[in-house]
N, CA, C and O atoms as a GROMACS GRO file, in nm:
protein
  284
    1MET      N    1  -0.822   0.231  -0.349
    1MET     CA    2  -0.714   0.196  -0.262
    1MET      C    3  -0.714   0.046  -0.238
    1MET      O    4  -0.817  -0.020  -0.254
    2GLN      N    5  -0.600  -0.005  -0.201
    2GLN     CA    6  -0.582  -0.148  -0.180
    2GLN      C    7  -0.529  -0.175  -0.040
    2GLN      O    8  -0.459  -0.092   0.019
    3VAL      N    9  -0.564  -0.292   0.013
    3VAL     CA   10  -0.509  -0.338   0.141
    3VAL      C   11  -0.414  -0.451   0.109
    3VAL      O   12  -0.449  -0.545   0.038
    4VAL      N   13  -0.293  -0.442   0.162
    4VAL     CA   14  -0.194  -0.549   0.147
    4VAL      C   15  -0.149  -0.594   0.285
    4VAL      O   16  -0.152  -0.516   0.381
    5ALA      N   17  -0.109  -0.718   0.295
    5ALA     CA   18  -0.054  -0.770   0.420
    5ALA      C   19   0.092  -0.804   0.395
    5ALA      O   20   0.130  -0.847   0.286
    6PHE      N   21   0.174  -0.782   0.498
    6PHE     CA   22   0.316  -0.809   0.483
    6PHE      C   23   0.377  -0.850   0.615
    6PHE      O   24   0.321  -0.827   0.722
    7MET      N   25   0.493  -0.913   0.605
    7MET     CA   26   0.575  -0.945   0.721
    7MET      C   27   0.720  -0.930   0.679
    7MET      O   28   0.751  -0.934   0.560
    8THR      N   29   0.808  -0.913   0.775
    8THR     CA   30   0.950  -0.901   0.747
    8THR      C   31   1.026  -1.005   0.830
    8THR      O   32   0.974  -1.052   0.931
    9PRO      N   33   1.147  -1.041   0.788
    9PRO     CA   34   1.224  -1.137   0.868
    9PRO      C   35   1.250  -1.088   1.010
    9PRO      O   36   1.256  -1.167   1.104
   10ALA      N   37   1.266  -0.957   1.025
   10ALA     CA   38   1.291  -0.903   1.158
   10ALA      C   39   1.165  -0.906   1.245
   10ALA      O   40   1.175  -0.919   1.367
   11ARG      N   41   1.049  -0.895   1.183
   11ARG     CA   42   0.921  -0.900   1.256
   11ARG      C   43   0.828  -1.000   1.186
   11ARG      O   44   0.751  -0.961   1.098
   12PRO      N   45   0.836  -1.126   1.223
   12PRO     CA   46   0.761  -1.229   1.151
   12PRO      C   47   0.613  -1.240   1.190
   12PRO      O   48   0.560  -1.350   1.202
   13GLU      N   49   0.548  -1.127   1.210
   13GLU     CA   50   0.404  -1.124   1.232
   13GLU      C   51   0.341  -1.046   1.115
   13GLU      O   52   0.405  -0.959   1.057
   14TRP      N   53   0.217  -1.079   1.084
   14TRP     CA   54   0.148  -1.012   0.973
   14TRP      C   55   0.096  -0.876   1.018
   14TRP      O   56   0.045  -0.861   1.129
   15ARG      N   57   0.108  -0.777   0.930
   15ARG     CA   58   0.051  -0.644   0.947
   15ARG      C   59  -0.014  -0.603   0.816
   15ARG      O   60   0.018  -0.658   0.711
   16TRP      N   61  -0.105  -0.508   0.822
   16TRP     CA   62  -0.169  -0.460   0.698
   16TRP      C   63  -0.118  -0.321   0.665
   16TRP      O   64  -0.069  -0.248   0.751
   17ARG      N   65  -0.132  -0.287   0.540
   17ARG     CA   66  -0.094  -0.154   0.491
   17ARG      C   67  -0.197  -0.114   0.386
   17ARG      O   68  -0.233  -0.194   0.299
   18ILE      N   69  -0.245   0.011   0.393
   18ILE     CA   70  -0.337   0.065   0.292
   18ILE      C   71  -0.254   0.150   0.198
   18ILE      O   72  -0.180   0.240   0.240
   19VAL      N   73  -0.266   0.121   0.068
   19VAL     CA   74  -0.185   0.184  -0.036
   19VAL      C   75  -0.278   0.243  -0.141
   19VAL      O   76  -0.375   0.178  -0.181
   20ASN      N   77  -0.249   0.366  -0.186
   20ASN     CA   78  -0.332   0.425  -0.291
   20ASN      C   79  -0.284   0.376  -0.428
   20ASN      O   80  -0.184   0.304  -0.438
   21TYR      N   81  -0.354   0.416  -0.532
   21TYR     CA   82  -0.322   0.364  -0.665
   21TYR      C   83  -0.195   0.424  -0.724
   21TYR      O   84  -0.149   0.380  -0.830
   22ALA      N   85  -0.137   0.523  -0.659
   22ALA     CA   86  -0.008   0.576  -0.702
   22ALA      C   87   0.106   0.501  -0.634
   22ALA      O   88   0.223   0.528  -0.660
   23GLY      N   89   0.071   0.406  -0.546
   23GLY     CA   90   0.172   0.327  -0.477
   23GLY      C   91   0.220   0.387  -0.347
   23GLY      O   92   0.316   0.338  -0.288
   24GLU      N   93   0.156   0.492  -0.301
   24GLU     CA   94   0.195   0.558  -0.177
   24GLU      C   95   0.122   0.495  -0.059
   24GLU      O   96   0.004   0.463  -0.068
   25MET      N   97   0.194   0.478   0.052
   25MET     CA   98   0.133   0.422   0.171
   25MET      C   99   0.044   0.528   0.236
   25MET      O  100   0.087   0.642   0.257
   26VAL      N  101  -0.078   0.489   0.269
   26VAL     CA  102  -0.173   0.579   0.333
   26VAL      C  103  -0.174   0.554   0.484
   26VAL      O  104  -0.172   0.649   0.563
   27GLU      N  105  -0.177   0.427   0.523
   27GLU     CA  106  -0.180   0.392   0.665
   27GLU      C  107  -0.126   0.252   0.683
   27GLU      O  108  -0.135   0.168   0.594
   28GLU      N  109  -0.068   0.227   0.802
   28GLU     CA  110  -0.013   0.096   0.833
   28GLU      C  111  -0.055   0.058   0.974
   28GLU      O  112  -0.065   0.144   1.062
   29SER      N  113  -0.081  -0.070   0.996
   29SER     CA  114  -0.124  -0.115   1.128
   29SER      C  115  -0.007  -0.117   1.225
   29SER      O  116   0.107  -0.146   1.188
   30SER      N  117  -0.037  -0.086   1.349
   30SER     CA  118   0.062  -0.101   1.454
   30SER      C  119   0.040  -0.235   1.525
   30SER      O  120   0.129  -0.286   1.593
   31ARG      N  121  -0.078  -0.289   1.507
   31ARG     CA  122  -0.114  -0.419   1.564
   31ARG      C  123  -0.065  -0.531   1.473
   31ARG      O  124  -0.056  -0.512   1.352
   32VAL      N  125  -0.033  -0.647   1.530
   32VAL     CA  126   0.012  -0.762   1.451
   32VAL      C  127  -0.097  -0.869   1.454
   32VAL      O  128  -0.181  -0.872   1.543
   33PHE      N  129  -0.093  -0.957   1.352
   33PHE     CA  130  -0.195  -1.059   1.334
   33PHE      C  131  -0.129  -1.194   1.310
   33PHE      O  132  -0.020  -1.200   1.254
   34PRO      N  133  -0.195  -1.304   1.352
   34PRO     CA  134  -0.133  -1.436   1.337
   34PRO      C  135  -0.134  -1.490   1.194
   34PRO      O  136  -0.049  -1.572   1.158
   35THR      N  137  -0.231  -1.445   1.111
   35THR     CA  138  -0.240  -1.496   0.974
   35THR      C  139  -0.259  -1.381   0.876
   35THR      O  140  -0.300  -1.271   0.913
   36ILE      N  141  -0.230  -1.409   0.750
   36ILE     CA  142  -0.248  -1.309   0.646
   36ILE      C  143  -0.396  -1.274   0.630
   36ILE      O  144  -0.430  -1.159   0.604
   37ALA      N  145  -0.482  -1.373   0.646
   37ALA     CA  146  -0.627  -1.351   0.629
   37ALA      C  147  -0.680  -1.253   0.733
   37ALA      O  148  -0.759  -1.165   0.700
   38THR      N  149  -0.637  -1.268   0.858
   38THR     CA  150  -0.687  -1.178   0.962
   38THR      C  151  -0.631  -1.037   0.943
   38THR      O  152  -0.698  -0.939   0.974
   39ALA      N  153  -0.508  -1.027   0.894
   39ALA     CA  154  -0.449  -0.895   0.868
   39ALA      C  155  -0.524  -0.823   0.757
   39ALA      O  156  -0.557  -0.705   0.771
   40VAL      N  157  -0.553  -0.892   0.647
   40VAL     CA  158  -0.625  -0.831   0.535
   40VAL      C  159  -0.767  -0.795   0.576
   40VAL      O  160  -0.817  -0.689   0.537
   41ALA      N  161  -0.832  -0.879   0.654
   41ALA     CA  162  -0.968  -0.851   0.700
   41ALA      C  163  -0.970  -0.725   0.788
   41ALA      O  164  -1.058  -0.641   0.772
   42ALA      N  165  -0.875  -0.713   0.879
   42ALA     CA  166  -0.869  -0.595   0.966
   42ALA      C  167  -0.837  -0.470   0.884
   42ALA      O  168  -0.893  -0.363   0.910
   43GLY      N  169  -0.747  -0.482   0.787
   43GLY     CA  170  -0.713  -0.368   0.701
   43GLY      C  171  -0.830  -0.325   0.615
   43GLY      O  172  -0.852  -0.206   0.594
   44SER      N  173  -0.906  -0.421   0.565
   44SER     CA  174  -1.025  -0.390   0.485
   44SER      C  175  -1.130  -0.319   0.570
   44SER      O  176  -1.196  -0.226   0.523
   45GLN      N  177  -1.146  -0.363   0.693
   45GLN     CA  178  -1.240  -0.297   0.784
   45GLN      C  179  -1.197  -0.153   0.810
   45GLN      O  180  -1.280  -0.062   0.812
   46ARG      N  181  -1.066  -0.132   0.830
   46ARG     CA  182  -1.016   0.004   0.853
   46ARG      C  183  -1.038   0.091   0.729
   46ARG      O  184  -1.073   0.208   0.742
   47LEU      N  185  -1.016   0.036   0.611
   47LEU     CA  186  -1.038   0.110   0.487
   47LEU      C  187  -1.184   0.153   0.475
   47LEU      O  188  -1.213   0.265   0.434
   48ASP      N  189  -1.276   0.063   0.511
   48ASP     CA  190  -1.418   0.098   0.509
   48ASP      C  191  -1.449   0.208   0.608
   48ASP      O  192  -1.528   0.298   0.579
   49GLU      N  193  -1.386   0.202   0.727
   49GLU     CA  194  -1.408   0.305   0.829
   49GLU      C  195  -1.357   0.441   0.782
   49GLU      O  196  -1.417   0.545   0.812
   50MET      N  197  -1.246   0.441   0.710
   50MET     CA  198  -1.187   0.566   0.662
   50MET      C  199  -1.278   0.636   0.562
   50MET      O  200  -1.284   0.759   0.558
   51ASN      N  201  -1.348   0.557   0.480
   51ASN     CA  202  -1.436   0.611   0.377
   51ASN      C  203  -1.360   0.713   0.290
   51ASN      O  204  -1.413   0.818   0.254
   52ALA      N  205  -1.237   0.680   0.258
   52ALA     CA  206  -1.150   0.771   0.183
   52ALA      C  207  -1.170   0.755   0.033
   52ALA      O  208  -1.206   0.648  -0.016
   53VAL      N  209  -1.146   0.862  -0.038
   53VAL     CA  210  -1.151   0.862  -0.184
   53VAL      C  211  -1.009   0.879  -0.234
   53VAL      O  212  -0.938   0.970  -0.192
   54ASP      N  213  -0.968   0.792  -0.324
   54ASP     CA  214  -0.831   0.798  -0.377
   54ASP      C  215  -0.825   0.898  -0.492
   54ASP      O  216  -0.877   0.873  -0.601
   55LEU      N  217  -0.762   1.011  -0.467
   55LEU     CA  218  -0.746   1.115  -0.569
   55LEU      C  219  -0.603   1.120  -0.622
   55LEU      O  220  -0.564   1.216  -0.689
   56SER      N  221  -0.525   1.018  -0.590
   56SER     CA  222  -0.385   1.018  -0.632
   56SER      C  223  -0.374   1.002  -0.783
   56SER      O  224  -0.465   0.952  -0.849
   57VAL      N  225  -0.262   1.046  -0.836
   57VAL     CA  226  -0.235   1.034  -0.978
   57VAL      C  227  -0.121   0.935  -0.996
   57VAL      O  228  -0.013   0.951  -0.939
   58ARG      N  229  -0.147   0.834  -1.073
   58ARG     CA  230  -0.046   0.730  -1.096
   58ARG      C  231   0.070   0.788  -1.174
   58ARG      O  232   0.052   0.860  -1.272
   59ALA      N  233   0.190   0.756  -1.129
   59ALA     CA  234   0.309   0.803  -1.198
   59ALA      C  235   0.319   0.739  -1.336
   59ALA      O  236   0.277   0.624  -1.354
   60ASN      N  237   0.373   0.812  -1.432
   60ASN     CA  238   0.389   0.760  -1.567
   60ASN      C  239   0.504   0.660  -1.568
   60ASN      O  240   0.619   0.698  -1.545
   61PRO      N  241   0.476   0.531  -1.595
   61PRO     CA  242   0.584   0.432  -1.595
   61PRO      C  243   0.678   0.448  -1.715
   61PRO      O  244   0.787   0.391  -1.716
   62TYR      N  245   0.637   0.524  -1.815
   62TYR     CA  246   0.717   0.546  -1.934
   62TYR      C  247   0.766   0.690  -1.935
   62TYR      O  248   0.716   0.773  -2.010
   63GLY      N  249   0.864   0.717  -1.851
   63GLY     CA  250   0.917   0.853  -1.839
   63GLY      C  251   0.983   0.900  -1.966
   63GLY      O  252   1.013   0.821  -2.055
   64SER      N  253   1.005   1.028  -1.975
   64SER     CA  254   1.066   1.089  -2.092
   64SER      C  255   1.210   1.044  -2.106
   64SER      O  256   1.281   1.026  -2.007
   65THR      N  257   1.252   1.026  -2.229
   65THR     CA  258   1.394   0.996  -2.258
   65THR      C  259   1.461   1.113  -2.328
   65THR      O  260   1.564   1.096  -2.393
   66ALA      N  261   1.403   1.231  -2.316
   66ALA     CA  262   1.457   1.349  -2.383
   66ALA      C  263   1.601   1.377  -2.341
   66ALA      O  264   1.680   1.428  -2.420
   67HIS      N  265   1.636   1.344  -2.218
   67HIS     CA  266   1.773   1.369  -2.170
   67HIS      C  267   1.876   1.280  -2.241
   67HIS      O  268   1.996   1.308  -2.235
   68LEU      N  269   1.831   1.174  -2.306
   68LEU     CA  270   1.923   1.083  -2.376
   68LEU      C  271   1.944   1.123  -2.523
   68LEU      O  272   2.038   1.075  -2.586
   69ARG      N  273   1.861   1.208  -2.577
   69ARG     CA  274   1.865   1.240  -2.719
   69ARG      C  275   1.980   1.332  -2.759
   69ARG      O  276   2.018   1.335  -2.875
   70GLY      N  277   2.036   1.406  -2.664
   70GLY     CA  278   2.142   1.501  -2.698
   70GLY      C  279   2.281   1.439  -2.701
   70GLY      O  280   2.379   1.512  -2.713
   71ARG      N  281   2.290   1.311  -2.691
   71ARG     CA  282   2.422   1.246  -2.686
   71ARG      C  283   2.480   1.223  -2.823
   71ARG      O  284   2.590   1.169  -2.836
   0.00000   0.00000   0.00000
């Protein structure tokens, strides 16, 4: 799993998000942080506390084109 930090124009404070390898959000902070470094550090600490194992399956980026062959 990965920890990412983000901010939005509507909420210009940093927050962290834990994302699995399939790209699904696992958890997001409700607390805000002044810098990207503090957000990532807090998210990494939370990930360690969770002690979670990522069992997700990554989606196939090369999907089938079988639906296009009958044209």
